[in-house]
VMD Tcl script that draws the C-alpha trace (Angstrom):
set ca {
  {-4.93 15.87 13.07}
  {-2.43 16.58 15.82}
  {0.33 19.11 15.37}
  {2.93 16.34 15.35}
  {1.14 14.47 12.58}
  {0.70 17.67 10.57}
  {4.40 18.48 10.97}
  {5.38 14.95 9.97}
  {3.17 15.06 6.88}
  {4.46 18.52 5.95}
  {8.04 17.25 6.24}
  {7.24 14.24 4.07}
  {5.68 16.47 1.41}
  {8.74 18.72 1.53}
  {10.98 15.66 1.08}
  {8.78 14.43 -1.77}
  {9.24 17.73 -3.60}
  {13.00 17.11 -3.48}
  {12.82 13.43 -4.48}
  {9.44 12.68 -6.10}
  {10.41 9.12 -7.10}
  {11.43 7.99 -3.63}
  {9.35 4.90 -2.86}
  {9.81 5.22 0.90}
  {8.51 8.80 0.98}
  {5.56 8.01 -1.31}
  {4.69 5.00 0.85}
  {4.97 7.03 4.06}
  {2.62 9.67 2.69}
  {0.18 6.98 1.55}
  {0.15 5.52 5.05}
  {-0.42 8.99 6.53}
  {-3.38 9.43 4.19}
  {-4.77 6.04 5.18}
  {-4.50 6.99 8.84}
  {-6.70 10.01 8.19}
  {-9.02 7.92 6.00}
  {-8.21 9.89 2.88}
  {-8.29 6.71 0.82}
  {-8.37 8.34 -2.62}
  {-5.09 10.12 -1.96}
  {-3.62 7.02 -0.31}
  {-4.44 5.02 -3.44}
  {-2.63 7.56 -5.62}
  {0.52 7.34 -3.52}
  {0.43 3.52 -3.29}
  {0.03 3.35 -7.08}
  {2.96 5.73 -7.46}
  {5.07 3.34 -5.37}
  {4.23 0.49 -7.73}
  {4.91 2.72 -10.74}
  {8.37 3.52 -9.32}
  {9.04 -0.05 -8.20}
  {6.80 -2.67 -9.85}
  {7.87 -5.16 -7.16}
  {6.71 -3.00 -4.24}
  {4.91 -5.58 -2.15}
  {3.65 -3.37 0.74}
  {1.75 -1.08 -1.63}
  {-0.05 -4.04 -3.20}
  {-1.08 -5.27 0.24}
  {-2.41 -1.86 1.29}
  {-4.24 -1.38 -2.01}
  {-5.81 -4.82 -1.58}
  {-7.00 -3.87 1.91}
  {-8.50 -0.64 0.56}
  {-10.20 -2.52 -2.29}
  {-11.58 -5.03 0.22}
  {-12.93 -2.22 2.43}
  {-14.67 -0.69 -0.61}
  {-16.20 -4.04 -1.55}
  {-14.09 -4.41 -4.71}
  {-13.32 -8.07 -4.13}
  {-12.03 -8.71 -7.66}
  {-9.47 -5.91 -7.39}
  {-8.37 -7.06 -3.93}
  {-7.90 -10.63 -5.15}
  {-5.97 -9.48 -8.23}
  {-3.60 -7.37 -6.11}
  {-3.06 -10.17 -3.62}
  {-2.39 -12.69 -6.39}
  {0.17 -10.31 -7.95}
  {1.87 -9.98 -4.57}
  {1.83 -13.74 -3.98}
  {3.43 -14.30 -7.39}
  {6.20 -11.83 -6.55}
  {6.67 -13.24 -3.05}
  {7.00 -16.81 -4.28}
  {10.27 -15.73 -5.89}
  {11.63 -14.64 -2.50}
  {12.24 -16.23 0.88}
  {9.79 -13.92 2.66}
  {7.41 -16.59 3.93}
  {5.99 -14.34 6.66}
  {4.75 -11.76 4.14}
  {3.64 -14.50 1.75}
  {1.54 -15.98 4.55}
  {0.01 -12.55 5.28}
  {-1.02 -12.21 1.62}
  {-2.46 -15.73 1.57}
  {-4.28 -15.14 4.84}
  {-5.96 -11.99 3.55}
  {-6.78 -13.74 0.29}
  {-8.37 -16.62 2.21}
  {-10.34 -14.14 4.30}
  {-11.67 -12.38 1.21}
  {-12.48 -15.55 -0.68}
  {-14.18 -17.09 2.36}
  {-16.65 -14.23 2.66}
}
mol new
graphics top color blue
foreach p $ca { graphics top sphere $p radius 0.5 }
foreach p [lrange $ca 0 end-1] q [lrange $ca 1 end] { graphics top cylinder $p $q radius 0.2 }
display resetview
């Protein structure tokens, strides 16, 4: 990990200590963990985001991608369907289409 990435992650962890229920910080740390392929830790932080905000769409999408990569098709489909249900209540058709596209990809294979 480069010095910049280590510094960024350290700063995020410092910020998290000050505001542990900040969805943005938890999500940022989860994405940092995904980038370094520390999926178990990424999952914990994505789940924390959903615990803090049950409507957190990006965390569901990332968790679905992780489940897909691990071969847990049922979990990936469940997460995508939850996200689709939430997105159908909004006007975010771009994100809805991304969820449906990934769901189609998973169900096709």
